[in-house]
C-alpha positions, 0 to 999 in steps of 0.5 A: 500500500502507498504511504506518504507519511514519511515524506517531508517538505522543508519550511524555509524563511527568508530574511537578511543580516540588515535587521540585527540579531534581536530581530533575526532571533524573533524571526526564527522563533516565529518561523519555528512556531509556524512550521510546528503548527503546519507539521501538527495539522491533520490537513497536511499528510507529510512532515513539515520540517523547519530549516534555519532562516536563510540570510545570504546567497550562500545560505540560500544556495546551501539549503536549496541544494541540500533539499535537492539531495534529501531523499525524503524531501519532496518540496519546499515551502518558502516565506519571507518574514522580513524583506529578503533582497531577491538577488540573493535567491538567484543562485539557489532558485536556479539550482532548485530541482524540487517543487516549491510552494510560496506561502504568502502569510505573516506571523500576526493575523491582526494589526495591533492597532494600539501598539504598532510602531516601526519596529513591528513594521520592520519585523512583520513585512512579508507584505512586501518581502514576499512581493520581492521574492515573487518577482524573482521567481517569476523573473526566473520563469520558475513554476510554483504554487502560491498560497495566500492567507494566515498560516493558522487558518484551516483553508490555508493548511488545506491548500498546503496539504493538497499541494504536498499530496501533489508533490508526493505524486511527482516525487513518486514518478522520479526514477519510477519504473513501469513494465510494458508486457507486449507492445501497444494495441495495434494501430491505436494512436492515443495510447502510444507516445514518446517514451524517451521524452516522457522519461526526460519530462516526467522522470519515470521509465517505461520498458517492454518485457516479453510475456514469456518472462512473466509466464516464467514467474507465473509457472513458478507459483506453488500450489500452497501459495495458490490455496492461500490466495483462493481462500482470500478470494473466498473470504473477500468477495461474493463467489459465483457458485461455479468458482466454489470448490467442486464448481465447473469453473474452479480451475479458472479461479486457480489459474487466476490466482496463479497469474496474480501471484506471478504478476505481483512477484514480477513487479515487486522483484523488479521494483515496478510501480505500475504496468500495462499489458495487451490482449493481443499478446498473451503467449503462454498465458491461459487467460487475460489477467482480470482479477489479478490486475484489479487487485494489484491496482487496489494495492497501489500499482498503476495500470492501463490496458492495451499498452497504455503506459501514460495512463498507467503512470497517471493512475499511479501518481493519482493513487499517491496523491489520494492515499489515505483519503476517502474514495479511490483512483482507478483506470477507466474507459469511457465506454458507452452513452445513455442519451436520454435528452433529460439525463444523458450519462456516461457509462465507464468500464473496461473489459475486465480491469477496473479497480475495486477501490471504486466499488459501492458494495462488496464485489462479486467474483465471477467468470465469463467468456471474453470475446477477444484475446482467444483465451480461456474465460477470465475471472473478474470482480463485478461491481457498481460504482458510487455516487459523488463528486469525481473527475476523469483525467487523461494524459496525451502526447501531442508531439511538441508537448504533453497535455493533461486534460481533466473533466469534472464529473458527478458519479451516480448510482447504477440503478439497473441490474445489467445481468448481461454486462458482468464487468465493473460499471461506473456511471457519471454525469460530466460537467458542465453538461453532456454536450459541452463536456463531450465536445470539449473532450473531443476538441482537446484530443482527450484519450478514451483511457483515463484515471477516474478519481473520487479524491483528487481535485482539479486544482491538484492536477493543475498543480501537477501539470505545473510541476511537470511543465506541461499543458493542462486543460480543464472542462468544468462547470464554467466551460464554454466551447468558445473559450475552450477553443480559444484556450487551445489556440493560445496554448498552441502558440505558447508551447510552440515557442517553449 
């Protein structure tokens, strides 16, 4: 399972020697208080680590380069308690490789009207110290998050906490490995892309492994291991009668368990954070992985079907961002529409591989024929999704840039029985409305594979795109086609000269 609680962000306060030791001592005390409050906040899931006040070019450079090298440091929070001449920050900011959040706050919430004097003003001057710092960051064209407000307010701490989740997702990509069993689904465009450019831009690598290599792991699984996992299946899900001991399809369940155990060992031994496969290349396997993929996603691995490594990586990143929160993040596909003019909806699913983290109720473990792939009938978990706020996000390669496209949605209960559709069923209403959302998605070149999220926000994904230095487009309740087209056109010009 994914755990980001050991990660840390460094709280770095800027000042200068001009103010003398007494003022700098007060700066340090106040900064320590703020850092401790943020660290103790239940809204911030990582550790906030206080760092000594930086007062010179050398101190700034040493602190920021140390952040680069610290394994558990996933980003920094900067704040200018006093005026901190920003030319001191050029060398450090140029070298900085970790994400940055600029907290525009001040120690006191209220002006002490009856006692305020120039000594107080000189100490508490973030109002213009942060502006000086902000100019330099903008001058250097460095992406960062800006949060404004008093540090003790829940709204401010929530924004910081949300950003640290994004930073954790970005950190998780650095050096990550994703396995690709077989190649891309033949002739499909959007699921393919430039893996060299992706590794350069995102920090993760994607390499192909022969299905035969995986089959060796599957064949090495012992009967004892299979028995243990089958018992886990039986205690975790509603089991179809044919899969029970003595049932007509019991051997299919045994084979599904064998595949899961072999696949997990391959991924764990290889240090992979996600994977993709394709039904067109199953040489040596008796069935397409169904329940195996579903359960591995539930454990935190990223996945997407048909060789779609970009979505597999995105699913993993969003799982990291949402770790520990209510709701889930899962590989999804826009499959079919309900075109009732009064209530049009999208039904999402996949052949087999939708994460049970989205299940509204206890899933059912079943076996059914699969019309493609030419293999034995695969075992899968069947369930319906939940209602509530959600979104879908897709990552595409547009040749000269990557684009992250996000659509806010509202999950709805599946009210029909669907007896002949034995897969996971997720129903949602896209915002602002069906026609606008679908039109904008098509105009934006959105993929049919997405990550469906119940706990990651649009703002977090925009922050993620900022960290990566890629384009983001959002379809939400305020979207109009005219403005959406204009954004696409202006982005074309912007990224052409980047």
